[in-house]
C-alpha positions, 0 to 999 in steps of 0.5 A, a space after each residue: 287193890 281191886 285187881 288183887 280181889 279179882 284175882 283171888 275171886 278167880 282163884 276161888 272159882 277155878 278151885 271150886 270147879 276143879 278141886 272141891 274143898 281142898 284149897 284154903 286161904 287165910 291169915 297167919 300171925 307170927 313170923 311171918 305175919 300175912 297171908 296163908 294158903 294150903 292145898 290138900 293133895 291127898 288125905 296124907 299130903 298137902 302143900 302150904 305157903 305163906 307170904 308176909 312180913 316180919 314186923 321187927 325193927 327191919 321189916 322183911 318180906 317172907 315167902 315160904 312153901 312147904 310140903 306137909 305130911 298129914 297124920 289125920 288119925 294119929 291121936 287115937 287111943 283105947 278108953 280103959 274103962 269102956 274099952 272103946 276106941 277114941 280119937 280126937 276128930 278134926 285135929 290133924 298134926 303134920 310135919 313139913 319140909 320146905 324153903 323160905 325166901 326172905 328179902 330185907 333192906 341192908 341199912 348200911 348200903 340201902 340194897 335188898 338182900 335175899 336170904 334163902 333157908 331150909 324149913 323143917 318143922 310141923 304143927 297141927 290144924 283143927 277144922 270146923 266145917 270149912 274153917 281151919 285153925 292152925 299152930 305151927 313152928 318151923 326151925 330154919 337153917 339159912 344157907 345163903 348169904 351166910 349159914 345161921 339158924 332161925 325159928 318161924 311159926 305162928 297161929 293162923 286161920 283158913 277158910 277152905 273153898 
């Protein structure tokens, strides 16, 4: 556990030196439930990843990674009464595309199975200072070992370093 804390602190320190407030670490509750990270590359793009577990009958390790298209000023309108331009500040909707690796134990053979799927979905993140709260939903098309459909998503929070 100490090694993990030291590695996380090292990542935070290197990130602060190189990137400023563009890297976030946090948690996600849903499917998967675990840790979340986000690296904001530009004003309109980011990379997000999660590592966690599905807490159903057969716990499964999930690793996800998504390229996100950010829309920071999409929630803008003109007030009918005053004619002023209004927008919801600090709320950034996004859509993303990425992949998922899911490891689970096969109960009949006691082997570990790998499922690979394509994620396409989206969500929104509300930021307050260095903290972000997000809600996302990602439909998943699994194509290995068999083709089927799944839905992932969750509620989470991150702190940006």
